[in-house]
C-alpha positions as CSV (number, residue, x, y, z in Angstrom):
1,X,75.8,100.8,6.8
2,X,73.8,104.0,6.2
3,X,71.8,105.7,9.0
4,X,68.4,104.5,7.4
5,X,69.5,101.2,7.2
6,X,71.0,101.1,10.8
7,X,67.6,102.4,11.9
8,X,65.7,99.6,10.0
9,X,68.3,97.2,11.4
10,X,67.4,98.3,14.9
11,X,63.9,98.7,14.4
12,X,63.8,95.2,13.2
13,X,65.3,94.1,16.3
14,X,62.7,95.8,18.6
15,X,60.0,94.2,16.4
16,X,61.5,90.7,16.8
17,X,62.0,91.0,20.4
18,X,58.3,92.3,21.1
19,X,56.7,89.4,18.7
20,X,58.6,87.0,20.7
21,X,57.6,88.2,24.0
22,X,54.1,88.2,22.7
23,X,54.4,84.6,21.6
24,X,55.8,83.5,24.7
25,X,53.7,85.4,27.1
26,X,50.3,84.2,25.1
27,X,51.5,80.5,25.0
28,X,51.9,80.6,29.1
29,X,48.5,82.2,29.4
30,X,47.2,79.6,26.7
31,X,48.7,76.6,28.4
32,X,47.3,77.7,31.9
33,X,43.9,78.3,30.3
34,X,43.9,74.8,28.6
35,X,45.7,72.5,31.1
36,X,45.3,73.9,34.6
37,X,41.6,75.4,34.1
38,X,40.4,73.2,31.1
39,X,38.7,76.4,29.7
40,X,38.2,75.8,25.9
41,X,36.8,79.3,25.4
42,X,40.0,80.9,27.0
43,X,42.4,78.7,25.4
44,X,40.9,79.3,21.8
45,X,40.8,83.2,22.5
46,X,44.4,83.1,23.5
47,X,45.4,80.7,20.6
48,X,43.6,82.8,18.1
49,X,45.3,85.9,19.4
50,X,48.8,84.3,19.3
51,X,48.3,83.1,15.9
52,X,46.9,86.3,14.5
53,X,49.8,88.4,15.8
54,X,52.6,86.4,14.6
55,X,53.4,87.6,11.2
56,X,53.3,85.1,8.4
57,X,54.9,87.1,6.0
58,X,57.8,84.6,5.2
59,X,60.3,87.3,3.7
60,X,59.6,89.6,6.7
61,X,60.2,86.8,9.2
62,X,63.5,86.3,7.5
63,X,64.5,89.8,8.1
64,X,63.5,89.7,11.6
65,X,65.5,86.5,12.2
66,X,68.4,88.2,10.6
67,X,68.1,91.1,12.6
68,X,68.2,89.0,15.8
69,X,71.3,89.4,17.8
70,X,70.8,88.0,21.3
71,X,74.5,87.4,21.8
72,X,75.3,91.3,22.0
73,X,71.9,92.3,23.4
74,X,73.0,94.5,26.4
75,X,69.7,93.7,28.3
76,X,69.9,90.0,28.4
77,X,71.4,89.9,31.8
78,X,69.5,92.9,33.3
79,X,66.7,91.6,35.7
80,X,64.1,93.8,37.1
81,X,63.8,93.7,40.8
82,X,60.9,91.6,41.8
83,X,59.0,92.8,44.9
84,X,57.7,89.0,45.5
85,X,60.2,86.4,44.5
86,X,57.1,83.6,45.0
87,X,56.1,82.5,41.7
88,X,52.6,81.5,42.2
89,X,50.0,81.0,39.5
90,X,48.5,84.4,39.9
91,X,51.6,86.4,39.9
92,X,52.6,84.4,36.7
93,X,49.2,85.5,34.7
94,X,49.5,89.1,35.6
95,X,53.3,89.2,35.0
96,X,52.8,87.4,31.5
97,X,49.8,89.4,30.7
98,X,51.6,92.6,31.5
99,X,54.5,91.6,29.3
100,X,52.4,90.8,26.5
101,X,50.3,94.1,26.9
102,X,53.6,96.0,27.0
103,X,54.9,94.4,23.8
104,X,51.6,94.9,22.1
105,X,52.0,98.7,23.0
106,X,55.7,98.9,21.8
107,X,54.5,97.4,18.5
108,X,51.5,99.6,18.3
109,X,53.7,102.7,18.5
110,X,56.3,101.2,16.0
111,X,53.7,100.6,13.6
112,X,53.3,104.2,12.9
113,X,56.6,104.6,11.7
114,X,56.6,105.1,8.0
115,X,58.8,102.2,7.0
116,X,56.9,99.6,9.2
117,X,53.4,100.6,8.2
118,X,53.2,97.9,5.4
119,X,54.4,95.2,7.6
120,X,52.7,96.0,10.9
121,X,49.1,97.1,11.7
122,X,49.2,99.5,14.7
123,X,45.2,99.2,15.1
124,X,45.4,95.3,15.2
125,X,48.0,95.6,18.3
126,X,45.7,98.2,19.8
127,X,42.8,95.9,19.8
128,X,44.6,92.8,20.9
129,X,45.8,95.0,24.0
130,X,42.4,95.7,25.0
131,X,41.1,92.2,24.4
132,X,44.0,91.0,26.4
133,X,42.9,93.2,29.5
134,X,39.5,91.5,29.4
135,X,41.1,88.0,29.1
136,X,43.7,88.7,31.9
137,X,40.8,89.6,34.3
138,X,38.7,86.3,33.2
139,X,41.8,84.0,33.6
140,X,43.1,85.7,36.9
141,X,39.4,85.4,38.3
142,X,38.8,81.9,37.3
143,X,42.4,80.8,38.7
144,X,41.9,82.7,42.0
145,X,38.3,80.8,42.2
146,X,40.0,77.6,41.6
147,X,42.7,78.2,44.5
148,X,39.8,79.3,46.7
149,X,37.8,75.8,46.1
150,X,40.7,74.0,46.7
151,X,41.6,75.7,49.9
152,X,38.0,74.9,51.3
153,X,38.1,71.0,52.1
154,X,34.6,70.6,52.5
155,X,31.1,72.3,52.8
156,X,29.7,73.0,56.1
157,X,26.1,73.8,56.6
158,X,25.0,76.2,59.5
159,X,21.4,76.0,60.1
160,X,19.4,78.8,61.9
161,X,17.0,77.1,64.2
162,X,14.7,80.2,64.2
163,X,14.5,80.0,60.6
164,X,13.2,76.5,60.6
165,X,10.0,77.7,62.6
166,X,9.4,74.5,64.2
167,X,10.5,72.0,61.3
168,X,13.0,69.7,61.9
169,X,16.6,70.2,60.3
170,X,16.0,67.3,58.0
171,X,13.1,68.1,56.2
């Protein structure tokens, strides 16, 4: 294998790994928007993004698949230390959104390599990354609001008798 073929093979491995990260992370966010929040708009945005970012070029997908070598991946058993082992939904949203954003940034940079510019669009990855920043904020906000509403068991009314100005509290 020549050095340019090796670089191409290694580059394809990086592209494949990051496209997989993007698909997996967006799928989890999409499922939360759809099945937990019942939010059709967020679900559609995430689904559209996921489908737009996955390449439909069959021959390129074949090259990516051929470059996949998970058995000899030196990073497969390396785990980053997690400051908080609790896997609450808001933490999952942030973790998966960040994972997708980082993968998008990696592909955005790789798309600038001359050999990859015909298959990858740097600007598309950049736009998706910035769109995801907004989607992450919206999804997290709705999820936290839903959690907060669940923790409030009922509605309590506090009446200021001075504000009633002599009227009954039932009026």
